[in-house]
C-alpha positions in Angstrom: -0.2 0.0 0.0 2.6 2.1 0.8 4.4 1.7 -2.6 1.1 2.3 -4.3 0.9 5.6 -2.5 4.5 6.7 -3.3 3.9 6.1 -7.0 0.5 7.7 -6.9 2.2 10.9 -5.3 5.4 10.6 -7.8 2.9 10.7 -10.8 0.9 13.7 -9.6 4.1 15.4 -8.9 5.4 14.5 -12.6 2.2 15.8 -13.8 2.3 19.2 -12.0 5.8 19.7 -13.4 4.5 18.8 -17.0 1.8 21.2 -16.7 3.8 24.2 -15.4 6.3 23.4 -18.2 3.3 23.4 -21.0 2.0 26.5 -19.4 5.3 28.2 -19.6 6.0 27.3 -23.1 2.5 28.4 -23.9 3.6 31.6 -22.6 6.6 32.0 -24.3 4.9 31.3 -27.8 1.9 34.0 -27.1 4.7 36.5 -26.7 3.5 40.0 -28.2 4.6 40.9 -31.7 5.1 37.1 -32.4 3.4 36.3 -35.9 0.2 34.3 -35.6 0.3 30.6 -36.8 -1.9 30.2 -40.3 -4.9 28.2 -39.6 -5.6 25.3 -42.2 -8.7 23.3 -42.4 -8.5 20.6 -45.0 -10.7 17.8 -46.3 -9.0 14.6 -47.6 -9.0 16.0 -51.2 -7.7 19.4 -50.5 -4.8 17.7 -48.7 -4.1 15.3 -51.6 -4.5 18.4 -54.1 -1.9 20.1 -51.9 0.5 17.5 -51.6 0.2 17.0 -55.6 1.2 20.5 -56.1 4.0 20.7 -53.5 5.4 17.6 -52.6 8.9 17.0 -53.9 8.5 13.3 -55.6 5.5 14.7 -57.5 7.7 17.7 -58.6 10.4 15.5 -59.6 8.2 13.2 -61.8 7.1 16.1 -63.5 10.6 17.2 -64.6 11.4 13.7 -65.4 8.5 13.8 -67.9 9.8 17.0 -69.4 13.5 15.7 -69.7 11.8 12.6 -71.5 9.9 14.7 -73.9 13.3 16.9 -74.6 15.2 13.5 -75.5 12.3 12.6 -78.1 12.6 15.8 -79.6 16.5 15.3 -79.8 15.8 11.8 -81.5 13.3 13.1 -83.7 15.7 15.8 -84.9 17.8 13.2 -86.8 14.8 12.6 -89.2 14.0 16.2 -89.9 15.7 18.5 -92.3 19.1 20.3 -91.1 19.2 23.6 -92.7 22.4 25.8 -91.9 23.9 28.8 -93.5 27.6 29.8 -93.8 29.9 32.4 -95.0 33.5 33.1 -95.3 36.0 35.8 -96.7 39.6 34.6 -97.3 42.8 35.8 -98.2 45.1 33.0 -98.9 48.3 31.7 -100.7 49.0 28.5 -102.8 51.7 26.3 -103.4 51.2 25.0 -106.9 54.0 22.2 -106.5 51.8 20.8 -103.4 48.9 20.2 -105.7 51.2 18.4 -108.3 52.1 21.3 -110.7 55.8 21.3 -110.9 58.5 21.7 -113.7 59.0 18.1 -114.0 55.3 17.5 -114.6 55.1 20.1 -117.3 58.5 20.9 -118.8 58.8 23.8 -120.6 55.7 25.4 -119.3 56.8 28.1 -116.9 54.4 27.9 -113.9 54.8 30.1 -111.0 55.0 27.7 -108.0 53.6 30.4 -105.5 50.4 32.0 -106.3 49.0 34.5 -104.3 47.9 36.2 -102.3 44.3 36.3 -103.4 40.7 36.5 -102.3 38.1 34.2 -101.9 34.5 34.8 -100.7 31.7 32.2 -100.3 28.0 32.3 -98.8 25.6 29.8 -99.1 22.6 27.7 -97.3 22.9 24.1 -96.9 20.4 21.5 -96.5 20.6 17.7 -95.4 17.6 15.5 -95.1 17.8 12.0 -94.1 15.9 9.9 -96.6 16.4 6.2 -95.1 18.0 5.4 -92.0 16.3 2.8 -89.9 18.5 3.1 -86.9 17.7 6.5 -86.3 13.9 5.7 -87.0 14.0 2.9 -84.2 15.6 5.4 -81.7 13.0 7.9 -82.3 10.4 5.5 -81.7 12.1 4.2 -78.7 12.4 7.9 -77.3 8.6 8.2 -78.1 8.0 5.0 -75.6 10.3 6.2 -73.5 8.3 9.8 -73.3 5.2 7.8 -72.8 6.6 5.6 -69.8 7.9 8.8 -68.1 4.2 10.0 -68.4 3.1 7.0 -66.6 5.6 7.3 -64.2 4.4 10.8 -63.3 1.0 9.4 -62.9 2.4 6.7 -60.7 4.1 9.0 -58.6 1.1 11.1 -58.3 -0.7 7.9 -57.0 1.9 7.2 -54.5 1.9 10.9 -53.3 -1.8 10.6 -52.9 -1.6 7.2 -50.9 1.1 9.2 -48.7 -1.0 12.1 -48.4 -4.2 10.1 -47.5 -2.3 7.9 -45.2 -1.0 10.6 -43.1 -4.5 12.2 -43.3 -5.8 8.7 -41.7 -3.1 9.1 -39.0 -4.1 12.0 -37.9 -7.8 11.2 -37.8 -6.5 8.0 -35.9 -4.6 10.4 -33.4 -7.4 12.3 -32.9 -9.9 9.6 -32.1 -7.0 8.2 -29.6 -7.0 11.7 -28.1 -10.8 11.4 -27.6 -10.7 7.9 -26.1 -8.0 9.1 -23.8 -10.1 12.1 -22.7 -13.3 9.8 -22.4 -11.0 7.3 -20.3 -9.7 10.5 -18.2 -13.3 11.4 -17.6 -14.2 8.1 -16.5 -11.2 7.9 -14.2 -12.2 11.0 -12.5 -15.9 9.6 -11.9 -14.7 6.5 -10.4 -12.5 8.7 -8.0 -15.4 10.5 -7.0 -17.2 7.3 -6.5 -14.4 5.9 -4.5 -14.2 8.8 -2.2 -17.9 9.0 -1.6 -18.0 5.3 -0.7 -15.1 5.9 1.5 -17.0 9.0 3.1 -19.8 6.5 3.3 -17.8 4.1 5.3 -18.1 1.6 2.4 -14.8 1.6 0.7 -11.5 1.8 2.3 -8.2 4.0 1.5 -6.9 1.4 -0.6 -9.8 1.8 -3.0 -9.3 5.8 -3.1 -5.4 5.2 -3.9 -6.2 2.6 -6.4 -8.6 5.2 -8.3 -6.1 7.9 -7.9 -3.4 6.0 -9.3 -5.7 5.1 -12.3 -6.4 8.9 -12.7 -2.9 9.5 -12.8 -1.9 6.8 -15.4 -4.6 8.3 -17.5 -3.2 11.7 -17.5 -0.2 10.4 -18.7 -1.9 8.3 -21.5 -3.6 11.5 -22.5 -0.2 13.5 -22.5 1.2 10.6 -24.7 -1.7 10.6 -27.2 -1.8 14.6 -27.7 2.1 14.0 -28.3 1.2 11.4 -30.9 -1.4 13.7 -32.8 1.3 16.5 -32.7 3.7 14.2 -34.5 0.7 12.9 -36.8 -0.1 16.5 -38.0 3.7 17.5 -38.4 3.9 14.4 -40.7 0.7 15.7 -42.9 2.0 19.2 -42.9 5.4 18.1 -44.1 3.9 15.8 -46.9 1.5 18.3 -48.4 4.1 20.9 -48.0 2.3 23.2 -45.7 4.2 25.5 -43.1 5.0 23.3 -40.1 3.7 26.3 -37.7 0.1 25.8 -39.1 -2.7 25.0 -37.2 -4.3 22.2 -38.6 -7.7 20.8 -38.5 -9.3 18.2 -40.3 -12.9 18.3 -41.4 -13.4 14.5 -42.0 -13.5 11.8 -39.6 -13.1 7.9 -39.8 -16.0 5.8 -40.8 -17.0 2.1 -41.1 -19.1 1.4 -44.1 -18.3 -2.1 -45.4 -18.9 -2.6 -49.0 -18.7 -5.9 -50.9 -15.3 -6.9 -52.0 -14.7 -7.4 -55.8 -13.9 -10.5 -57.7 -10.3 -11.5 -56.9 -9.5 -12.1 -60.8 -11.4 -9.3 -62.0 -9.4 -6.9 -59.3 -6.2 -8.4 -60.7 -7.2 -7.7 -64.3 -8.4 -4.2 -63.4 -5.1 -3.5 -61.8 -2.9 -4.7 -64.9 -5.1 -2.8 -67.1 -5.0 0.5 -65.1 -2.1 0.8 -62.8 0.5 3.3 -64.1 3.4 1.6 -63.3 2.3 -1.6 -65.2 1.8 0.9 -68.2 5.0 2.7 -67.8 7.0 -0.8 -67.6 4.9 -1.7 -70.8 6.1 1.2 -72.5 9.7 0.4 -71.3 9.6 -2.9 -72.9 8.6 -1.6 -76.0 11.4 1.1 -75.8 13.9 -1.6 -75.1 12.5 -3.5 -78.3 13.2 -0.3 -80.4 16.5 0.2 -79.2 17.3 -3.4 -80.1 16.0 -2.9 -83.5 17.9 0.5 -83.6 21.1 -1.4 -82.9 20.5 -4.0 -85.3 19.8 -1.2 -87.8 23.2 -0.2 -87.5 24.1 -2.8 -90.0 22.1 -1.4 -92.8 23.0 1.3 -95.3 21.4 4.9 -94.8 20.7 7.4 -97.8 20.4 11.1 -97.1 19.6 14.1 -99.7 22.2 16.8 -99.6 22.0 20.3 -101.4 23.5 23.9 -100.9 23.0 27.1 -102.9 25.2 30.2 -102.4 27.5 33.0 -103.9 31.2 32.6 -104.5 33.8 35.3 -105.7 36.8 37.4 -104.6 34.8 39.7 -102.3 31.1 39.8 -101.3 30.5 42.4 -104.4 33.4 41.4 -106.7 33.0 38.7 -109.4 30.2 36.9 -107.4 28.5 34.1 -109.3 25.7 32.1 -107.8 26.8 28.3 -107.3 25.0 25.1 -106.3 25.7 21.4 -105.6 22.7 18.7 -105.1 23.0 14.9 -104.5 22.1 11.9 -102.9 24.9 10.0 -100.4 24.9 6.2 -99.7 26.5 5.0 -96.6 27.2 1.8 -95.9 28.6 0.5 -93.0 31.7 -1.8 -93.4 33.8 -2.3 -90.1 33.5 0.0 -87.4 35.8 -1.9 -84.9 33.0 -4.1 -83.6 30.7 -1.2 -82.2 27.8 -2.2 -83.9 27.9 -5.8 -82.7 28.6 -4.4 -79.1 25.6 -2.1 -79.2 23.3 -5.3 -80.2 24.4 -7.4 -77.1 24.1 -4.0 -75.1 20.5 -3.5 -76.4 19.6 -7.2 -76.0 20.8 -7.3 -72.4 18.7 -4.2 -71.6 15.5 -5.7 -73.5 16.3 -9.2 -71.5 16.3 -7.0 -68.0 13.4 -5.1 -68.9 11.3 -8.3 -69.6 12.2 -9.6 -66.3 11.3 -6.5 -64.4 7.9 -6.9 -66.6 7.2 -10.6 -65.4 8.0 -9.9 -61.8 5.7 -6.7 -61.5 3.0 -8.7 -63.0 3.4 -11.2 -60.3 3.8 -8.3 -57.6 0.8 -6.6 -58.7 -1.3 -9.8 -58.5 0.2 -10.4 -54.7 -0.5 -6.9 -53.8 -4.2 -6.9 -54.9 -4.8 -10.5 -53.3 -3.3 -9.0 -50.1 -5.0 -5.9 -50.2 -8.6 -8.0 -50.5 -7.7 -10.3 -47.7 -6.3 -7.8 -45.6 -9.7 -5.7 -46.1 -11.9 -8.5 -45.3 -10.2 -9.1 -42.2 -10.3 -5.7 -41.0 -13.9 -5.6 -41.4 -14.4 -8.4 -39.3 -11.7 -6.9 -36.8 -13.9 -3.7 -36.6 -17.0 -5.6 -35.8 -15.3 -7.7 -33.2 -14.2 -4.4 -31.6 -17.5 -2.7 -31.6 -18.7 -5.9 -29.9 -16.0 -5.9 -27.6 -16.6 -2.3 -26.8 -20.2 -2.5 -25.8 -19.5 -5.7 -23.6 -16.6 -3.4 -21.9 -19.1 -0.7 -21.2 -21.8 -3.2 -19.7 -19.1 -5.0 -17.5 -18.3 -1.5 -16.4 -21.7 -0.8 -15.4 -22.1 -3.9 -13.6 -18.8 -3.4 -11.6 -19.7 0.1 -10.7 -23.0 -1.1 -9.5 -21.7 -3.9 -7.4 -19.1 -1.2 -6.0 -21.8 1.3 -5.3 -23.7 -1.0 -3.4 -21.2 -2.2 -1.3 -21.0 -5.9 -2.8 -17.5 -5.4 -3.7 -14.3 -3.0 -3.6 -13.0 -1.3 -6.7 -10.7 -4.2 -8.1 -13.4 -5.1 -10.4 -14.0 -1.5 -11.2 -10.4 -1.2 -12.2 -10.4 -4.2 -14.1 -13.6 -3.3 -15.9 -12.1 0.1 -16.4 -9.0 -1.1 -18.0 -10.9 -3.6 -20.4 -12.9 -0.7 -21.4 -9.9 1.6 -22.1 -8.4 -1.5 -24.2 -11.6 -1.9 -25.8 -11.8 1.9 -27.0 -7.8 1.6 -27.8 -8.8 -1.6 -30.0 -11.8 0.2 -31.7 -9.7 3.3 -32.7 -7.2 1.1 -34.1 -9.2 -1.3 -36.0 -11.2 1.7 -37.4 -8.0 3.2 -38.9 -6.7 -0.2 -40.1 -9.8 -0.6 -41.7 -9.5 2.6 -43.8 -6.0 2.1 -44.6 -6.8 -1.4 -45.9 -9.3 0.5 -48.2 -6.6 2.8 -49.2 -4.2 -0.1 -49.6 -6.8 -1.7 -52.2 -7.2 1.2 -54.2 -3.8 1.7 -54.6 -3.3 -1.8 -55.4 -5.6 -1.5 -58.3 -4.4 1.6 -59.5 -7.0 4.1 -58.5 -5.9 5.8 -55.2 -7.6 9.1 -56.3 -10.9 7.3 -55.8 -10.2 6.6 -52.0 -12.9 8.7 -50.0 -13.7 8.7 -46.4 
């Protein structure tokens, strides 16, 4: 009994010190002139919208899509006309002997070996157009698939950010429910303490009953403080995910709910996930891109044809003896030997294609596993909520009966404390099961590729 009294006194002293610290901190935060913290009231959809706008992963995914679009444009440039202009003015000298003109080759003809200096001017526009280059065409197709894959990857990143925001939102709601349950437990502990004191004054209960009730009250005060700390942490996590100021006063306008829905057929859910999930679509485009890259490497063995032409003016100077000149032609390039580069490129592309194929097969299996697990978990969580609701009602009834027995002097408050503990645990289990049920709903939405459809 003495140990319990010392423990109770220690808890009360600790709580008073913690309360003083909180009041002091509140006084420091409320200094005059300090900027007021912004107030933020959010629905789930608003939280998701802010996360998609501000979250780093979503922003990086948008930039990767822009990068893939630029790479697509670079690959397309090899198939489009290349037009450029050039102009130069030269002052030069020539050694005709270096060009094959010498007295030995032309005996009897006096030819000066050194000619110049003289001027040369040339200005022209040049056009080059690829007519047939299978390798460049395949690379452009690979870039197209890469850009599409990046678009799907951006959507997948949005799905993950949506899921993260929704999960953080659920964590805050769970923490709020836990605080509400802890406050209810605290109010119950106070009522039971009042009952124990009244029964002691009536000569029915003993000082042990009162001390026991005081200990329970002190313990509930500690649990309430812990629940509020967890709520503050959950709110900070949500603010971090949505990119809002961490100093904002956050409040949520939605609540956890339990509304069981019929589960979809497993096979249909798997087929829907394989059809709709953005990561599956992105991997499918990556597979097509790898195939196009392989064909581009094989196309390196084939000849290519291009058209070229130029038109300009040549003379001594820009306005001296200028005449229009041109050239037009077709060029055929036939690869003969490049040191084994083409063979190595083919081997590299074939290896990458096999890697993507392996990733594709693994992803299909992973998607099916995720969908099946999500459906199983959702069914179990729904039963868990029903069981928790039943246990909560039974615990409330048990506490009522224990209070009646204690109030009528038929027992001490040990039964009351035990029933009180059972009710506290039942409330915790109900809050946890309700949160886990909604998280299972979110998990199923993510597994089927429709995280944006999750609603509370």
